N, C-alpha and C positions, 0 to 999 in steps of 0.2 A: 379590458380585463380589470375587475375591481382590485383595488389596493388593500391588502390585508395589514401590512405593516411596513415601516420604513426605518432604515438605519443609516446614520451618518458617523463615519469613523475617521481616524487620522489617515489611514491608507486607502480606504475605499468607502463607497456608499452602496447600499443595496435596497432593493424594493421587493417585497413579497407579493406575488400576484395570485389571485384566486382563479386558477385555470387548470384544466386537466392536462394541457400540453402547450408547448411553445416551440416554434420551429426556428431554424437558423435564419430563414428568410424574414420572419417577423422581427427577429432581433436586429437584423441589418437594416430593415426598413425603418424601425423605430429610431435607431441611431442616426440614420441619414436624415430623417425628418427633424429630429431634435437639433442637429447641427445646421440644417437649413434655416430654422427659426433663429438660431444663435447668430448666424452670418447676416441675417436680415436686420439684426440689431433693433428688434421691435421694442416699443416702450412697455414698461411694466408699471402698472398703476395700482394704487392701494386705495380702497374705500371701505366705509363701514355701512352696513345695512341691517335692518331687522331680519329676524328669521323668516317672517312672513314674506318680506320682499325677496329674500334670497331664494325662497322656494319657487319663485316665479321667474328666476333669472337663468335657469338651466345649468345650475352648478354640476360639475362632474360628480361630486359627492357631497351631500348635505351632512354636516357633522352631527353628533348626538346632541340632544336638547339640553345643553348645560347653561346657556345664556341666551338672552334675546337678541343681543347685538353681535353680528359676525363681521370679522375682518376678511375682506375678499381681495385676492391677488388676481389681476387681470393682465394676461399677455395679449397685447392688441390683436384683435381679430383671430385669436387662436385658442385661448384657454381661460377659464374662470374657475378658481378654486378658493375654498375657505382655508386660511392658514394663518397662524400667529407667529410664524418664524421670520427670519431675516431674508430679504430678497434684494436682487440687483435692481438698478433703475432702468437698464437696457439689457436685453438678452445678450448683446455682444460682450458684456462684461464677464460672461461665463467662460468665454474663450472657445471651448469645445467640450464635447462629451464622448467618451469611449466606453462602450459596453464590453465587459471583460469575461464574464463567466455566468453560466446558468446552471442551476442544480435543483433537483426535485426536493421539496420539503413537505412537511406534513400538510400544510394548508394550500399547497399548489406549487408554484415555481418561484425561486429566488433569482433575481438578476442583479449582478454586481456591476458597478460602473465607477469611473473616475472622471474628473472634470478639470478644466483649466490647466495650470502648470503640472498638476499631478498626472494628467493624461499624457502630457509631453514627456515627463520624466519616466512614466511607465512605458511609453512607446520606445523611448531611448534604451531603457533596460532590456525590453523585449528584443529590440534589434541587435543590441550588443550580444545578448545570450545566443540568439539565432545565428549571428555571424560567427561566433566562436565555435558553435556546434557544426556549422557548415564547414569551417576550416578543418575540423577533425575528420570529416568525411571527404575533404578535398572536393567539395561540391558547392553549387550555388545555393543561397539560402532557401530558394523556393523548391529545391530538390531534397531538402532535409527529411521531410516525411517519407518520401520514397526510399531514401537511403537508410533511414531508421528501420522501416519495415523489412528491407532487404537484410539488414544486419540481424534483426530479430529472427528472421527465417533461418539464417545461417547458424545462429546460436542454438535454435531449437534442433536443427539437424545435427549439429556437433554434439549436443547433449544426448540425443538418441544414440549416436554412434558411440559416445563414451559409455553410456549405460550398457549397450550391447557388448562392448569390449570388456567392461568390468564383469559382466555375467559370464562371458567366455573365460576370462582370467580366473574367476572364482571356481568355475567348473574344473578347469585344468589343475588349479592349485589344490582343490579338495581331493582330487584323485591322487595327486602326487603326495600330499601329506598323509593320506590314509595308507598309501603303499609304503611310506617310509616309517610308519608308526607301528610298533609291535603290539600284540594283544597281551593284556595282563589281566587276570581275574575275569576273563570272559568279555572284556571290552577294550576298546581303543581310546586312549585319552590323548587328544591332540592339544599340545600347549605351544603357542606361538605368539611372539611379540613383534610387531611391525614398527618401522620408523617413519613410514610415509603413506599410511592409509587412514581414511576416516572411519567413523563408526558405521556408516552405511555399508562400506565394504566388509567390515567385520561381521555384520549381521548377515550379509549375503553369503559370505564364506561359511559362517556357522550353519546356516540353513542347508547349504549344499553338503557339508560334511555329515550332518545328522540325518540327512535323507538318503545318503548313499549306502548306509549300513544301519542295522537295528541296534548296534551296541557301541555307539560313538558318544564321547563327551568332548566338546570343544571349549577350550579356555583360551580366548584370544584377547590381545591387547594391542594398542598403538600408542606411540609416544608423540606423534605429530600427524596432522596439524593441531588436533585437540586430544590430549591424553584421555583415552577411553578404554573400557573393557567390555567384552561380551562373553557370556557363558551360555552354553546350549547343550542339550543332550537329546539323543534319539528318544522317541516316545516310549513310555512304559518303564523307564528306569527309576530308581529309588531316590535320587538326589533332588533337592529343592534348589534350583538355580537362583530363584528370587531371593531366598534367604541367604545363600552363599554370597550373592552379589552385595546385598546390603551390608553384610559383615565385612566384606573385603573393601568396599569403597569407603566405609567408615574409617578403617585403618589408614587409608590413603588420603583422607581429607576430602572425600567427594560425596556424591549422592547417586543413588541408583536403585533399581529393583526390577521386578518382572514376574513371570509365571514360573511354574515348576520346571518347564522345559526350555525357557528362553528368558534371559535377563540382560540388562545393559546398564552402564553407569559411566559417569564422567568423574575424573580426578583432577586434583590441583596441578600435579606435574607427573611426568612419566618415569621418574627415577626408580620408584619401587615397584613398577608394574610386573616386571619379569619375575622377581622374587615372590610377589604376591600370587601370581599364577601357579608357581611351583608349590606354594603352600596349600593352595586350594586343591591341586591335583593330589597331594599327599593325604588330604582330609576327606576325599571322596569315599562314599560308602561302597 
């Protein structure tokens, strides 16, 4: 795979390869081969040749024509490359190479790696992290992926159950609130402040309320976990919920907005929410 670019950093090095794909097996084989050459402690020789001579030696890559004399680095019976950088005298001085990460980039694939004591330090950090994670699952380190997948599946299942429960709660609460709210001026204005609901629930409840009857205005707020307000009305009514929201949250030190029939906003704290909702209810057309 042709090398497009190379990066050497404090924490890791990377090489960009011109290739449409690269597999896990290829990565592992390259890493294994590199470490075999390191363990064999092969000699690394430096020599200078002309460009014409270099073109006949089978270089892995002939550099651009900038100078006639080229500096060649030869790993005995393995590799010959033109390079002006610093090199070891024997491959064993490298210690080891560990490939860490691959990612798709514009010109192909980038492979990150570490070498020597950095590889040892990185492997130690990886092992420590994996051991601590395994302890959280009360599992062996090799079982962590399976345990993580199991936990994610359980979280997704619980999230679905929670969503279903909240929908059922919103349905029941909407029916109860409408039943407890008297009609005035041909409509029902539901004003309610919660202390333990998030904005998503407020929106869900507002939707249920305004769909159950054609003459409903819902002015809802919550003081925790994040102080928020939601205004909604059944379709076809004369109020502009978006405008009312902007005016209200501005007074409460927050931001918000929306459409004629549904608006939402967040405020700095929940102390003035209940009074603000009552003020909006009194100002409705």
